[in-house]
C-alpha atoms as one frame of an Amber mdcrd trajectory, in Angstrom:
protein
 126.502  79.107  26.802 125.776  82.136  29.015 122.108  81.796  28.169 122.275
  78.108  29.081 124.002  78.881  32.377 121.452  81.601  33.029 118.621  79.141
  32.529 120.276  76.662  34.899 120.637  79.266  37.617 117.074  80.453  37.219
 114.790  79.764  40.108 115.033  80.452  43.793 118.692  81.424  43.762 118.297
  84.263  41.275 116.199  86.153  43.800 119.092  86.185  46.206 120.712  89.385
  47.296 123.868  88.889  45.265 122.002  89.115  41.990 119.136  91.292  43.148
 121.074  94.270  44.513 120.951  97.151  42.069 124.417  97.999  40.793 125.756
 101.439  41.641 126.935 102.342  38.157 126.475 100.497  34.905 129.220 100.881
  32.345 128.633 100.604  28.633 129.281  97.134  27.252 131.839  98.487  24.786
 133.912  99.747  27.739 134.380  96.224  29.084 137.852  94.858  28.388 138.513
  91.284  27.403 140.336  90.855  30.730 137.281  92.075  32.672 135.003  89.729
  30.740 137.445  86.866  31.319 137.230  87.546  35.053 133.439  87.745  34.778
 133.299  84.392  32.968 135.481  82.819  35.640 133.141  84.203  38.302 130.063
  82.928  36.411 131.477  79.414  36.446 132.274  79.673  40.166 128.778  80.980
  40.935 127.258  78.265  38.759 129.092  75.632  40.839 127.483  77.063  43.975
 124.069  77.122  42.293 124.405  73.507  41.188 125.342  72.548  44.733 122.477
  74.398  46.438 119.563  74.435  43.996 118.555  70.773  44.459 118.815  71.093
  48.236 116.690  74.247  48.263 114.081  72.673  46.004 113.851  69.635  48.282
 113.709  71.625  51.521 110.688  70.898  53.653 109.369  74.394  54.236 109.839
  78.019  53.231 111.836  78.911  56.330 114.326  76.144  55.574 114.489  77.225
  51.907 115.181  80.812  52.951 117.945  79.775  55.350 119.579  77.671  52.654
 119.221  80.488  50.120 120.972  82.898  52.490 123.830  80.455  52.913 124.030
  79.871  49.144 124.016  83.612  48.558 126.973  84.018  50.879 128.859  81.327
  49.015 128.063  82.945  45.644 129.277  86.311  46.895 132.465  84.715  48.200
 132.976  82.979  44.857 132.843  86.321  43.046 135.017  88.059  45.645 137.678
  85.349  45.273 137.807  85.788  41.501 140.706  87.997  40.506 139.951  91.055
  38.420 136.284  91.591  39.290 134.205  92.905  42.174 130.680  91.937  43.128
 129.445  95.320  41.853 131.168  94.803  38.501 129.734  91.288  38.290 126.238
  92.645  38.873 126.796  95.436  36.359 127.830  93.002  33.647 124.815  90.802
  34.336 122.555  93.817  33.959 124.258  94.938  30.751 124.157  91.434  29.262
 120.402  91.189  29.782 119.868  93.882  27.165 122.909  93.494  24.902 123.071
  90.505  22.559 126.596  91.429  21.451 127.812  91.320  25.038 126.052  87.996
  25.618 127.811  86.647  22.515 131.203  87.799  23.842 130.490  86.146  27.182
 129.246  82.962  25.488 132.468  82.763  23.495 134.601  83.068  26.607 132.530
  80.541  28.542 132.639  78.066  25.669 136.433  78.256  25.548 136.714  77.879
  29.307 134.359  74.898  29.506 136.135  73.106  26.656 139.537  73.290  28.387
């Protein structure tokens, strides 16, 4: 599920500041509580909603300047989506993304949470 969401958010929006800023400190995946990962999964779904809203518009934009302006606006909405999710900060969100890129076990934990949340 996380891998599928990651593929859907791939493209122009992944280069945005929210996901591109290097996290300050990366914690070990085994230090992440179930509650923190639950908050992360909630934030992923909120960010994915923003991506689904903006990605088609950005892809259809007439020129690069218009695409950039839309991407900046989308980035702001993604950051707000994470900030409005209880139990996680933008830095923690970025840290978990970075950890999950190199940790299959963490991706599996996230996938499990996302699957349960999507099925509800």
